Each structure stands twice: as C-alpha cells, then as structure tokens.
C-alpha positions in Angstrom: 7.4 13.3 25.0 10.5 12.1 23.1 11.3 9.4 25.6 8.0 7.6 25.0 8.4 7.9 21.3 4.8 9.1 20.6 5.6 10.3 17.1 7.0 7.0 16.0 4.0 5.2 17.4 1.6 7.6 15.6 3.5 7.2 12.3 3.4 3.4 12.7 -0.4 3.4 13.3 -1.0 5.8 10.4 1.1 3.6 8.1 -0.8 0.4 9.2 -4.2 2.2 8.7 -3.1 3.3 5.2 -1.9 -0.2 4.3 -5.1 -1.8 5.6 -7.2 0.6 3.5 -5.1 -0.1 0.4 -5.4 -3.9 0.9 -9.2 -3.6 1.2 -9.4 -1.6 -2.0 -7.2 -4.1 -3.8 -9.3 -7.0 -2.6 -12.5 -5.2 -3.8 -11.0 -4.4 -7.2 -9.6 -7.9 -7.6 -13.0 -9.5 -6.8 -14.6 -7.1 -9.4 -12.2 -7.5 -12.3 -10.3 -10.8 -11.9 -11.4 -13.5 -14.3 -12.5 -16.7 -12.6 -9.9 -19.4 -12.6 -10.6 -22.5 -14.6 -10.5 -26.0 -13.1 -7.2 -27.8 -13.1 -6.5 -29.5 -16.4 -5.1 -33.0 -16.7 -1.8 -33.9 -18.4 -3.7 -35.1 -21.5 -5.5 -31.8 -21.9 -2.2 -29.9 -21.5 -0.6 -32.0 -24.2 -3.5 -31.5 -26.5 -3.4 -27.8 -26.1 0.3 -27.7 -27.1 -0.2 -30.0 -30.1 0.2 -28.4 -33.5 -2.5 -29.1 -36.1 -1.3 -31.4 -38.9 -1.9 -28.8 -41.7 0.1 -26.0 -40.1 3.2 -28.0 -39.3 4.8 -27.3 -42.8 4.5 -23.5 -42.3 2.7 -20.9 -44.3 1.9 -21.8 -47.9 2.0 -18.2 -49.2 4.9 -15.8 -49.0 4.4 -12.8 -46.8 3.7 -9.5 -48.5 6.2 -6.7 -47.9 5.4 -3.0 -48.4 7.8 -0.1 -48.6 7.3 2.3 -45.7 9.0 5.2 -47.5 
C-alpha cells in the first residue's frame, strides 16, 4: 500500500477538490458583490479628474477649530 502511495494521491485529490470548491465560492461572491468596472478613460479625463478647482488652491480660508480632549 505504501509503495503505490495511495495516501498521498488521496490527499492531493482532496486538496484539489477543496481548492476547486473555494474558487467556485469566490467567483460566485465576486460576481455578486464586485462593482462593475467603468470604461477606460482618456488622458484628458484623467488630467481633468486630478485638476484642483481654482478657489481651493489657496487653502482653507478659516482656521481649524481645536478642542481640548481632557
């Protein structure tokens, strides 16, 4: 029995079956919860998304309020 390595073969099949089941579960959950990907954007759209509005370039106009925690 040890010469034919039945135990190692069985363990390999069991591991493959478990991995296959986990992959199926992950694919099902990914299809359920993953947000649909947006279409590829162009270079102009990427630059526009990174552009800072003119009014906010100078920074905040009011000082932040600080509170004492103790």
